[in-house]
N, C-alpha and C positions, 0 to 999 in steps of 0.2 A: 864544752856545758856538758855536765852530765843529764841523761836523759833515764827519768825512771817510771815505769808503768805500774800501778798498784790497782787493786780491788778494795773498796771499803764496804762493808757491811753496815749497815747503820741500824740505829735500833728500831724498834716497832713503834714507840710512839711518833704517832703524826706530829706533833709540833716541834719535839726536838729533833727529829730527821728533818723537817722543812728548815729550822734553825742551821742544821750544820751545813744542808745544800747551798744555803744562802752564804754562811761564811766562805765555803769550798770556791762558790762562782766570785766571790769578791778577791779572791787570792789573785795575784797575776803571776805568779809561777805556777800554777796549775789550769789545766783544761780540763774539764769535768765532763765525761760523757754522759746520756741520758741512763737514769736510773730503772734499772730492771729488777722490780720489786723494792727489797731493800740494800740490794747490791749496787755498786755504782764504780766503774772505770775513771782511773783520774790518772793523766800525764803530769809528773812533775818535771820542771827545768830550773836549774839551780846553778849556782856557780860553781860548786865543788862538791864532792861526794859527802863531805862533812857537813854541808850545808842540808843536802837531800836527808842525810839521816837524821837530822836535827828537824828538820821538816816533817819527817815520819813520825818520830816522837811526839811532836806537836798535833800532828792529826790524831794519835791513839788517844791522846788525851781530852780531844773535842768532846765537847758532850754532845752526844747523838750518834757517836760511832761506835761500834761494839767491837768491830773486829779489821785489820788491817793486813793484807795480803802482798805480798812484793811479788810481781810477776814478772819484771824487766829490769835491769839496770845497765845502761851503755855507756861507759866513762872513757871512751878513746879519744875526748879530747882531753881528757884530765893531765897533766904533766905528770911523769913518773915517780918524781920527787915528792909529788903531794898526793898521789893515790895511797888509798887505804893498804896498809900492810908492806908498804915501796920500802926499799932500803936504800941506803945510800953507798 
């Protein structure tokens, strides 16, 4: 299972920021660290690299999220035939 570490920068709007944090905490694929100001570290555990990419795209579109930065992606458990950019 691929594991990714990302950092989200949340909006300055307190209500939207709190809503985004509640949404993140409710998603079983995410482990959410403590917020440091507007920034929060999140670990994603997904079934595939494609699922991780789709999840990141959904998080970018989440109201209350201003920015997403990828810090780390580990895909060593991903079969080579399904890994991003792999050829057969």
